[in-house]
C-alpha positions, 0 to 999 in steps of 0.5 A: 830910562829916566823918562819912564812913568809907568812900569807894569810887570803884573803876573809874570815869573820874575824873581829876585829882589826889587832893584834899588835903582828903581827909586831913581826914576824921577818921573815914575808914577805907576809901579805894578809888580803883582803876582811874581816871585820877588823876595826881600824887602821894599827897597828904601830907594823906592821912597825917593820916587816922590811922584809915585801914585800907584804901588802894587806889590801884591802876591809876592814873597816880600818880607820885613817891615813896611817902611815908615817913610812910605808915608812921604809919598804924598802923591800916592792914591793906591797902595796895595801890598797884599799877600806877602809876608810883611810883619811889624805894625802898620806904618802910621805915616800911611794914614796921613797921605791925603790923596790916597784912595785905597790902602790894602795890607791884606794877607800879611802878618801885621800886628799892633793896633790901629791908631786913634787918629786913623782917618784924620788925614784921609779925606778921600779914602774909599777902600781900607783892606786890612783883613787876614793879619794879626791886628788887635785892639778896639776899632778907633772911633776916628774911622767916622772921619773917613767920610768917603769910605765905601769898603772897610774890611777888618775880618780875620784879625783879633779886634775886640770891643764894640762896633762903635755907633760912630761908624753909622756916620759913614753914609757912603759905606757899602761893605763892612767885613768884621768876621772872625774877630772878638767884637762884642756889640753892634752900633748903629749902621746905615746905608750898608749893602754887605755886612759880615760879622760872623765868628765874633762874640756878640751875645745880645739879641739880634739888634733891631737897628740892623733891620733898619738898614733898608739897603742891606743885601747880604748879612752874615752873622753866623757863629756868634751867641745871638739869642732871642727871637727873630724880630718882625722888623726883619721884613724891612730888609726888602733887598736882602739876598743872603741872610746867614744866622747859623750857629747862634742861640735863636729861638721861636718861629720864622716871622710871617713877614719873611715868608710873605715876601718869598712870593 
């Protein structure tokens, strides 16, 4: 089957290890094994499939480290290996695959911090999904170099420090999920449709800059230590559909501008 280009076995009950011979398929472009019962590690022979464009190993029981050599698959545009049992740190070489558009390592046990040069080699990245891991440290300011990024999901990790204002340079960013971390400050953000930052350690009053995001439809900032009054600028959010600010330390009254828009 040396001519095989696409193999899609998603959502079956196939078990055992991923065959090593799979890496010898020189024309291989797409491998989808999502939702099976595969065990073991990613075979190193797979790194020889130099034409591979899409790799989806999600929802299996694979474990071990994500091999660093996966970054040598220079034609890759989609790498999705969420909900397995991978450990270790993110393979840094992945962040240099210039053609990649989606990276999803969600739902593993990856640790360590994000590299300072993150996004320096990802000119067309559109989705970065790293939630439900054990990552820590500060959000790198180089994220602002991912100019095409639309979805950034870092929830349920152990990140801390400020949400840098440089993120506001991501004019295409629509969904930012940072809930259940240890972030302490919010920078300037623009063009968001969805912003989730619940269960962090933000202790300031509700930042006015949030209410200048006219495109915002969903805002979740519950379970922080936000204090002070709800500002009148909340009326700027004319597209808002869901606003969650529960379990904070807010005081005062609901601004009239909010009830005025209810009609």
